[in-house]
C-alpha positions in Angstrom: 25.1 3.1 3.2 21.4 3.0 2.8 19.3 5.8 4.2 16.8 4.7 6.7 13.1 5.9 6.4 11.8 7.6 9.5 8.0 7.6 9.8 5.6 9.1 12.4 3.3 6.9 14.5 0.4 8.1 12.4 2.1 7.2 9.1 2.8 3.8 10.6 -0.8 3.2 11.6 -2.1 4.4 8.3 0.3 2.1 6.4 -0.7 -0.8 8.6 -4.4 -0.3 7.9 -3.6 -0.2 4.1 -1.4 -3.3 4.3 -4.2 -5.2 6.1 -6.7 -4.3 3.5 -4.3 -5.3 0.7 -3.6 -8.7 2.3 -7.4 -9.3 3.0 -8.2 -8.5 -0.6 -5.4 -10.9 -1.8 -6.9 -13.7 0.4 -10.5 -13.1 -0.2 -10.3 -12.9 -3.9 -7.3 -15.4 -4.3 -5.3 -12.8 -6.2 -1.5 -12.8 -6.9 0.6 -9.7 -6.1 0.9 -9.0 -9.8 -2.9 -9.3 -10.4 -3.6 -6.9 -7.5 -1.0 -4.4 -8.7 -2.5 -4.4 -12.2 -6.0 -3.8 -10.7 -4.6 -1.0 -8.5 -2.7 0.6 -11.4 0.6 0.3 -9.7 3.8 -1.8 -10.3 4.1 -5.2 -8.6 7.6 -4.0 -7.5 6.0 -1.0 -5.6 3.3 -3.1 -4.1 5.8 -5.6 -2.6 8.1 -2.7 -1.4 5.1 -1.0 0.3 4.0 -4.2 2.0 7.5 -4.7 3.2 7.7 -1.2 4.5 10.7 -0.4 2.2 9.2 2.8 0.6 7.9 6.0 1.9 4.8 6.1 -0.3 3.8 9.1 -2.2 0.3 10.6 -2.1 -0.4 9.6 -5.6 0.5 5.9 -4.7 -1.7 6.1 -1.6 -4.6 7.5 -3.6 -4.4 4.7 -6.2 -4.2 1.9 -3.6 -6.9 3.2 -1.3 -9.3 4.0 -4.2 -8.6 0.5 -5.8 -9.3 -1.2 -2.4 -12.6 0.8 -2.0 -11.3 2.8 1.0 -11.5 6.4 1.7 -8.2 8.5 2.2 -8.9 11.5 4.3 -6.2 14.2 4.6 -6.5 16.7 7.5 
């Protein structure tokens, strides 16, 4: 049996904002998932899993993605 990832409301909101930024960049720059993943320094597999909500992203992953998208990641 596969374990279910349980996330807080705050985690979900942050991930949705990042997802939106990813999809906007793909659309605006006409990129493939593979091209964007390469630009962000992550694997295409992890990018797709993140977009589908099937991973609980680590801080390093979030830092790479937000930096690559020109976003600011603030931890409080």
